[in-house]
C-alpha positions as CSV (number, residue, x, y, z in Angstrom):
1,M,-17.6,13.9,27.5
2,T,-20.0,11.1,26.5
3,I,-21.8,8.9,29.1
4,R,-19.9,6.0,27.7
5,M,-16.6,7.7,28.3
6,L,-17.6,8.7,31.9
7,V,-18.5,5.1,32.6
8,F,-15.1,4.0,31.3
9,F,-13.2,6.4,33.5
10,F,-15.3,5.4,36.6
11,V,-15.0,1.7,35.8
12,L,-11.3,1.7,34.9
13,P,-9.9,2.2,38.4
14,A,-12.3,-0.4,39.9
15,L,-11.3,-3.0,37.3
16,L,-7.6,-2.4,37.7
17,A,-8.0,-2.6,41.5
18,R,-9.8,-5.9,41.4
19,P,-7.6,-8.8,42.7
20,A,-6.6,-11.2,39.9
21,V,-7.3,-14.9,40.3
22,A,-4.9,-16.6,42.6
23,R,-3.2,-18.6,39.8
24,E,-0.6,-16.6,37.9
25,M,-1.1,-16.2,34.2
26,L,1.2,-18.2,31.9
27,V,2.2,-15.6,29.2
28,L,3.6,-17.1,26.0
29,T,5.0,-15.8,22.8
30,E,7.2,-17.0,19.9
31,A,10.3,-15.7,18.1
32,S,8.9,-13.5,15.4
33,P,10.6,-10.1,14.9
34,P,9.8,-7.2,15.1
35,Y,6.8,-8.2,17.3
36,N,8.4,-10.6,19.7
37,Y,12.0,-11.8,19.7
38,I,15.1,-12.2,21.9
39,Q,17.7,-9.4,21.9
40,D,20.7,-9.4,24.2
41,N,19.1,-12.3,26.2
42,R,15.9,-10.3,26.7
43,I,12.5,-10.7,25.1
44,S,11.8,-7.6,23.1
45,G,9.6,-6.3,20.2
46,S,6.5,-4.2,19.8
47,S,4.0,-6.7,21.1
48,T,6.3,-7.8,23.9
49,E,6.6,-4.3,25.2
50,I,2.9,-3.7,25.1
51,V,2.2,-6.9,27.0
52,R,5.0,-6.1,29.4
53,E,3.4,-2.8,30.1
54,I,0.0,-4.4,30.7
55,L,1.6,-6.8,33.2
56,R,3.3,-3.8,35.0
57,R,0.0,-1.9,35.2
58,L,-1.8,-5.0,36.6
59,Q,1.1,-5.5,39.1
60,Q,1.7,-8.9,37.6
61,P,5.2,-10.5,37.2
62,D,7.0,-10.2,33.9
63,N,7.0,-13.9,33.2
64,I,6.9,-13.9,29.4
65,Q,8.2,-17.1,27.9
66,V,9.3,-17.8,24.3
67,L,8.2,-21.3,23.1
68,P,7.6,-22.9,19.6
69,W,4.2,-21.7,18.3
70,A,2.6,-25.2,18.1
71,R,3.4,-26.0,21.7
72,S,2.1,-22.6,22.9
73,Y,-1.0,-22.9,20.9
74,K,-1.8,-26.3,22.4
75,L,-1.3,-24.9,25.9
76,L,-3.7,-22.0,25.0
77,Q,-6.3,-24.5,23.8
78,S,-6.1,-26.9,26.8
79,R,-5.3,-24.9,29.9
80,P,-6.9,-22.0,31.8
81,N,-4.9,-18.8,32.6
82,V,-2.8,-18.8,29.5
83,A,-2.1,-15.7,27.3
84,L,-0.5,-16.1,23.9
85,F,0.7,-13.3,21.6
86,S,0.8,-12.2,18.8
87,T,-2.2,-14.3,17.7
88,T,-4.1,-13.7,14.5
89,R,-7.8,-13.2,15.1
90,T,-9.9,-15.1,12.6
91,R,-13.5,-16.2,12.2
92,E,-12.6,-19.8,12.9
93,R,-10.8,-18.9,16.1
94,E,-13.2,-16.3,17.3
95,D,-15.1,-18.5,19.9
96,Q,-12.1,-20.5,21.0
97,F,-10.4,-17.7,23.0
98,H,-10.9,-14.3,24.7
99,W,-9.2,-11.5,22.7
100,V,-7.3,-8.5,23.9
101,G,-6.1,-6.0,21.3
102,P,-5.5,-5.4,18.5
103,L,-1.7,-5.2,18.8
104,F,-0.9,-4.6,15.1
105,R,-2.1,-5.3,11.6
106,V,-0.2,-7.0,8.8
107,H,-0.5,-8.1,5.2
108,Y,0.5,-11.6,4.3
109,G,1.8,-12.7,0.9
110,F,3.7,-15.5,-0.9
111,Y,7.4,-14.7,-1.1
112,A,9.9,-16.1,-3.7
113,R,13.6,-15.6,-4.1
114,K,14.3,-12.6,-6.4
115,G,15.0,-13.8,-9.9
116,S,13.2,-17.1,-9.5
117,G,10.9,-16.3,-12.4
118,L,7.8,-17.4,-10.5
119,R,4.7,-15.5,-11.5
120,L,1.4,-16.1,-9.7
121,N,-2.0,-14.6,-10.6
122,S,-4.2,-16.6,-8.2
123,L,-4.3,-19.1,-5.4
124,E,-4.8,-21.8,-8.0
125,D,-1.4,-20.9,-9.4
126,A,0.1,-21.2,-5.9
127,K,-1.4,-24.7,-5.5
128,R,0.5,-25.8,-8.6
129,V,4.1,-24.9,-7.4
130,G,6.3,-27.6,-6.0
131,S,6.1,-26.6,-2.3
132,I,5.3,-23.7,0.0
133,A,7.0,-23.2,3.4
134,T,4.5,-22.7,6.2
135,Y,4.6,-22.5,10.0
136,K,3.2,-25.4,12.0
137,D,-0.3,-24.7,13.4
138,D,0.0,-21.1,12.3
139,V,-3.2,-19.4,11.1
140,K,-1.9,-19.1,7.5
141,E,-1.1,-22.8,7.3
142,Q,-4.6,-23.6,8.8
143,L,-6.2,-21.4,6.2
144,L,-4.3,-22.8,3.2
145,R,-5.2,-26.4,4.3
146,S,-8.9,-25.4,4.5
147,L,-8.6,-24.0,0.9
148,G,-7.3,-27.4,-0.4
149,F,-3.6,-26.8,-0.5
150,T,-1.7,-30.1,-0.5
151,N,1.9,-28.7,-1.3
152,L,2.7,-27.3,2.1
153,D,6.1,-27.9,3.8
154,S,5.5,-27.3,7.5
155,S,8.3,-26.2,9.9
156,K,8.4,-25.4,13.6
157,S,9.9,-21.9,13.1
158,P,9.8,-19.1,10.6
159,E,13.7,-19.2,10.5
160,S,13.5,-22.7,9.1
161,N,11.1,-21.6,6.4
162,L,13.4,-18.7,5.4
163,K,16.4,-21.0,5.1
164,K,14.4,-23.5,3.1
165,L,13.4,-20.8,0.6
166,M,16.9,-19.3,0.3
167,S,18.5,-22.8,-0.2
168,G,15.9,-23.7,-2.9
169,R,14.3,-26.5,-0.9
170,V,10.9,-24.8,-1.3
171,D,9.5,-22.5,-4.0
172,L,7.4,-20.1,-1.9
173,W,7.2,-18.9,1.7
174,L,4.0,-17.4,3.2
175,F,4.8,-14.6,5.6
176,D,3.9,-11.0,6.5
177,N,5.2,-7.8,5.0
178,V,6.5,-6.3,8.3
179,G,8.2,-9.4,9.8
180,M,9.9,-10.5,6.7
181,P,12.6,-7.7,6.5
182,D,13.5,-8.0,10.2
183,L,13.7,-11.8,10.1
184,A,15.9,-11.7,6.9
185,R,18.3,-9.1,8.4
186,Q,18.6,-11.2,11.6
187,H,20.0,-13.9,9.4
188,D,22.3,-11.6,7.3
189,I,20.0,-11.9,4.3
190,D,19.2,-8.7,2.3
191,P,15.3,-8.4,2.2
192,A,15.8,-7.2,-1.4
193,E,16.7,-10.8,-2.2
194,L,13.0,-11.8,-1.7
195,E,10.0,-10.5,-3.5
196,M,6.3,-10.9,-2.8
197,V,4.8,-12.6,-5.9
198,L,1.2,-12.9,-4.7
199,P,-0.6,-10.9,-1.9
200,F,-2.7,-13.1,0.3
201,Q,-4.8,-11.5,3.1
202,S,-4.7,-8.9,5.8
203,Y,-5.2,-9.6,9.5
204,Q,-5.0,-8.1,13.0
205,A,-3.0,-9.7,15.8
206,Y,-4.2,-9.9,19.4
207,V,-3.3,-11.4,22.8
208,A,-5.4,-14.6,22.9
209,I,-6.4,-15.7,26.4
210,S,-7.6,-19.3,27.1
211,K,-11.3,-19.7,27.2
212,A,-11.4,-21.1,30.8
213,T,-9.7,-18.0,32.2
214,S,-11.8,-15.8,34.6
215,P,-13.7,-13.0,32.8
216,V,-12.5,-10.7,35.5
217,V,-8.9,-11.2,34.5
218,V,-9.7,-10.8,30.8
219,D,-11.5,-7.5,31.6
220,Q,-8.4,-6.3,33.5
221,W,-6.2,-6.9,30.5
222,R,-8.6,-5.2,28.1
223,V,-9.0,-2.1,30.4
224,A,-5.2,-1.9,30.9
225,L,-4.7,-1.8,27.1
226,Q,-7.5,0.8,26.7
227,A,-5.7,3.0,29.3
228,M,-2.5,2.6,27.3
229,V,-4.3,3.7,24.1
230,L,-5.8,6.8,25.9
231,D,-2.6,8.0,27.4
232,G,-0.5,7.4,24.2
233,T,1.7,4.7,25.6
234,F,0.5,2.1,23.1
235,F,1.4,4.3,20.2
236,D,4.8,5.4,21.7
237,I,5.7,1.7,21.9
238,S,4.3,0.7,18.5
239,R,6.1,3.5,16.6
240,R,9.5,2.2,17.8
241,W,9.1,-0.9,15.7
242,L,6.3,-0.7,13.2
243,P,5.4,1.3,10.1
244,Y,2.5,3.6,10.5
245,A,0.2,1.4,8.3
246,S,0.6,-1.5,10.8
247,I,-0.5,0.5,13.9
248,P,-4.2,0.0,14.7
249,D,-6.6,3.0,14.9
250,F,-8.7,2.4,18.0
251,K,-12.2,3.7,18.5
252,I,-13.1,4.5,22.1
253,A,-16.4,6.2,22.8
254,G,-16.8,6.9,19.1
255,K,-13.6,8.9,18.9
256,S,-10.4,7.8,17.1
257,A,-7.6,7.2,19.5
258,A,-4.9,7.0,16.8
259,G,-1.5,8.3,17.9
260,A,-1.1,12.0,18.1
261,P,1.3,13.4,15.5
262,A,4.2,13.5,17.9
263,L,7.6,13.3,16.1
264,V,9.5,10.0,16.4
265,I,13.3,10.6,16.1
266,Y,15.7,7.9,15.1
267,T,19.4,7.7,14.8
268,E,22.0,4.9,14.5
269,D,25.2,3.8,16.3
270,S,27.7,5.8,14.1
271,P,30.3,7.7,16.1
272,P,31.2,10.5,16.5
273,G,27.8,11.7,15.2
274,S,25.6,9.4,17.2
275,Y,26.1,6.4,19.6
276,L,25.0,5.0,22.9
277,Q,26.9,6.2,26.0
278,G,25.7,4.8,29.3
279,G,22.6,3.5,27.6
280,K,21.6,7.0,26.3
281,P,22.1,8.6,22.8
282,A,25.2,10.8,22.6
283,G,27.4,12.4,19.9
284,F,27.8,15.5,17.8
285,S,24.7,15.1,15.7
286,V,22.6,14.0,18.8
287,D,23.6,17.1,20.6
288,L,22.6,19.3,17.7
289,V,19.2,17.6,17.4
290,R,18.8,17.8,21.2
291,E,19.5,21.5,21.1
292,I,16.8,22.0,18.4
293,L,14.3,20.0,20.5
294,R,15.2,22.1,23.6
295,R,14.7,25.4,21.7
296,L,11.4,24.2,20.2
297,K,10.2,23.0,23.6
298,R,9.8,19.5,22.3
299,K,10.3,16.2,24.2
300,D,13.8,14.6,23.8
301,A,12.7,11.3,22.3
302,I,15.8,10.3,20.3
303,R,16.2,6.6,19.9
304,V,19.2,4.6,18.6
305,V,18.1,1.8,16.3
306,P,19.7,-0.2,13.5
307,W,20.0,2.0,10.4
308,S,18.0,-0.2,8.1
309,R,15.0,-0.2,10.6
310,G,15.1,3.6,11.0
311,Y,15.4,4.1,7.3
312,T,12.4,1.8,6.6
313,L,10.3,3.5,9.1
314,A,11.2,7.0,7.8
315,Q,10.1,5.8,4.3
316,S,6.8,4.3,5.4
317,S,5.5,6.3,8.4
318,P,4.6,10.0,8.8
319,N,6.2,12.2,11.6
320,V,9.5,10.3,11.6
321,A,12.9,12.1,11.7
322,L,16.1,10.1,10.9
323,F,19.6,11.5,11.3
324,A,22.3,11.9,10.1
325,T,21.1,10.9,6.6
326,T,23.2,11.6,3.5
327,R,21.4,13.7,1.0
328,L,21.6,12.0,-2.4
329,A,19.8,12.5,-5.7
330,Q,18.1,9.1,-5.5
331,R,16.8,10.0,-2.0
332,E,15.8,13.6,-2.7
333,K,12.1,13.1,-3.2
334,Q,11.7,10.4,-0.5
335,F,12.1,12.8,2.4
336,H,12.0,16.4,3.6
337,W,15.5,17.7,4.6
338,V,16.8,19.9,7.4
339,G,20.5,20.7,7.5
340,P,23.3,20.2,6.7
341,L,24.6,18.9,10.0
342,Y,28.1,18.2,8.6
343,S,30.0,17.2,5.4
344,H,32.5,14.4,4.9
345,T,34.4,12.5,2.2
346,W,33.6,8.9,1.2
347,A,36.6,6.6,0.5
348,F,37.7,3.0,0.1
349,Y,39.8,1.8,3.0
350,G,42.1,-1.2,3.1
351,R,44.2,-3.1,5.6
352,K,47.6,-1.4,5.8
353,G,50.3,-3.1,3.8
354,T,48.1,-5.1,1.5
355,G,49.3,-3.1,-1.5
356,I,45.8,-2.7,-3.1
357,R,45.8,0.3,-5.4
358,V,42.6,2.0,-6.6
359,G,42.7,5.1,-8.7
360,S,39.1,5.3,-9.9
361,L,35.6,3.8,-9.4
362,E,36.4,1.5,-12.4
363,D,39.4,0.1,-10.6
364,A,37.2,-0.5,-7.5
365,R,34.7,-2.5,-9.5
366,R,37.4,-5.0,-10.2
367,V,38.2,-5.6,-6.5
368,W,36.8,-8.9,-5.3
369,R,35.0,-8.0,-2.0
370,I,34.0,-4.5,-0.7
371,G,32.3,-4.2,2.7
372,T,29.3,-2.0,2.9
373,Y,26.6,-1.2,5.5
374,R,23.0,-2.4,4.7
375,Q,20.8,0.5,3.2
376,D,23.7,2.9,3.8
377,A,24.0,5.9,1.4
378,K,27.4,4.7,0.2
379,A,26.1,1.3,-0.7
380,Q,23.1,2.8,-2.5
381,Y,25.4,5.1,-4.4
382,L,27.8,2.3,-5.5
383,D,24.7,0.1,-6.4
384,A,23.6,3.0,-8.7
385,Q,27.2,3.0,-10.2
386,G,26.8,-0.7,-11.2
387,F,29.0,-2.3,-8.5
388,K,28.4,-6.0,-8.2
389,N,31.1,-6.8,-5.6
390,L,29.5,-5.3,-2.5
391,V,29.2,-7.4,0.7
392,R,26.5,-6.0,3.0
393,A,26.6,-6.2,6.8
394,N,24.0,-5.4,9.4
395,R,26.6,-3.7,11.6
396,N,29.3,-1.4,10.3
397,I,31.9,-2.5,12.8
398,S,31.5,-6.0,11.3
399,N,33.1,-4.6,8.2
400,V,36.2,-3.5,10.2
401,K,36.7,-6.9,11.7
402,H,36.2,-8.7,8.3
403,L,38.6,-6.3,6.6
404,L,41.4,-6.9,9.2
405,D,40.6,-10.7,9.2
406,G,41.1,-10.7,5.4
407,K,37.5,-11.6,4.6
408,L,37.1,-8.2,2.8
409,D,39.5,-6.5,0.4
410,L,38.2,-3.0,0.9
411,W,35.7,-1.2,3.1
412,V,33.6,1.9,2.3
413,S,33.6,4.5,5.0
414,S,34.3,8.3,5.5
415,N,36.9,10.5,7.1
416,F,34.2,11.5,9.7
417,N,33.4,8.0,10.9
418,M,36.3,5.8,10.1
419,P,38.6,6.3,13.1
420,Y,35.8,6.0,15.6
421,L,34.3,2.9,14.1
422,V,37.8,1.2,14.0
423,R,38.3,2.0,17.7
424,Q,34.8,0.8,18.5
425,A,35.7,-2.5,16.8
426,G,38.7,-2.9,19.1
427,F,41.5,-1.9,16.6
428,A,43.8,1.1,16.0
429,P,43.0,3.4,13.1
430,G,46.6,3.1,12.0
431,E,45.9,-0.5,11.0
432,I,43.8,0.8,8.1
433,E,44.7,3.2,5.3
434,R,42.7,5.2,2.8
435,V,43.1,3.8,-0.7
436,F,40.9,6.1,-2.8
437,A,38.5,9.0,-1.9
438,F,35.7,9.3,-4.4
439,R,33.0,11.7,-3.2
440,K,32.2,14.6,-0.8
441,V,28.7,14.6,0.7
442,S,26.6,16.3,3.4
443,N,24.4,14.7,6.0
444,Y,21.0,16.1,7.1
445,I,18.0,15.3,9.2
446,A,15.6,13.4,6.9
447,F,11.9,13.7,7.7
448,S,9.2,11.4,6.3
449,R,7.1,12.8,3.6
450,G,4.0,12.7,5.7
451,T,5.5,15.3,8.2
452,S,4.0,18.8,8.3
453,L,6.0,21.3,6.2
454,A,5.5,23.7,9.2
455,V,7.6,21.3,11.3
456,I,10.3,21.2,8.6
457,R,10.5,25.1,8.5
458,D,10.7,25.4,12.3
459,W,13.5,22.9,12.5
460,Q,15.5,24.5,9.6
461,R,15.1,28.0,11.1
462,C,16.2,26.7,14.5
463,L,19.3,24.9,13.1
464,E,20.3,28.1,11.3
465,R,20.0,30.1,14.5
466,I,22.2,27.5,16.3
467,K,24.9,28.0,13.6
468,K,24.6,31.8,13.7
469,D,24.8,32.3,17.5
470,G,27.9,30.1,17.9
471,T,26.2,27.1,19.6
472,Y,27.0,24.9,16.6
473,Q,30.8,25.6,16.9
474,R,30.8,25.0,20.6
475,I,29.1,21.6,20.2
476,A,31.7,20.7,17.5
477,R,34.6,21.7,19.8
478,R,33.1,19.7,22.7
479,H,33.1,16.6,20.5
480,K,36.4,17.4,18.9
481,V,35.0,17.0,15.3
482,D,35.5,18.9,12.1
483,P,32.0,19.3,10.6
484,G,33.5,20.2,7.2
485,L,31.1,23.1,6.5
């Protein structure tokens, strides 16, 4: 252990034990998923949970407030004892604030609507478009103004900028590569409808603390964050929301403190395979994965997230497992595979009594509106078959409601999930009928390509033993499912 590390460990308890200044810190953020946003009336996101953990370790109240960025930024500039996250650290801002972080790193770029025909090769090209949506007093807007841009359309929220772009009121939107997909999905917009037409710059985001704040308080925040890095909490939190490339690699005492290659395991709310019960993951597939973890003496760290988020992270980050993932030809080389967990049949379902008749995929192409689930395997398969009549939802049970409300003509589901999803939506499965079955598939655990092949072999061997010794059958009976294998 180096002298610097020894000093750190002796100084850490003393700093954390120091009393903070009497005045409570005003902790501010903005609505900007996946870093900070409101979910179920609670502020959440990667940066929010990191700051919340800092406050907990410092025995400070969790008083985080969401305000418009411009208002928060003015408070940060004009008052002591203010913390604002997630704030981009730039050369121009360096001496204006104290900095705690980094929290994450991102790449900014100019986004256009897909098919707009805009082609940019330089910032000079961007200066010549009609208008560019920017966020008031945001670092990107400040930088563009300093570079001589006069075609900026400033708004008080990223949501306004997204709406302006999609409605054609602006030509471009300057935003980051991680936040864009989350913000788009929040507003029922497929991220594929936007494309980055010109990369801009990369930055790291921090907690900015007002300059007049006591240096003792700033040190306490920095040391609390360093402790989170050393014990792995920082990386555990970050991996829930962020792709691997956006998580900072800290250097402490000359040693990289990047997250250890612990496996992050995601699933979705899709009964009977996986769902939340009493706030905890449950279901047939969950119990299978949990049994593998138990036998391999690994931590049970299964998390239920929206499917599109888990799928994106499994594509972009190493050491991620996502289940239950349908194994398709177009996905084959994107992941490593362990399974199968179960097999099922895809079909088009309609509201009972509508009289819709479908005898082939060609017939289905002529139906007006077919409900699908964003980034779901069935939607990807039908896309590959040339379907242009798919309506994508962020939550699968929304498709059930829209089907029975007459807003959809058909819904794509499977015999494994359909009855449970219908009940979850508050309806009886008898209100829906199968119109046409078109494919039998198998679902697996998909591992990101950066995962060690030794891990894949261990998991596959373990699953095969579970099937051979009768545990698999007992789990299936307990959940009253037919795995179809």
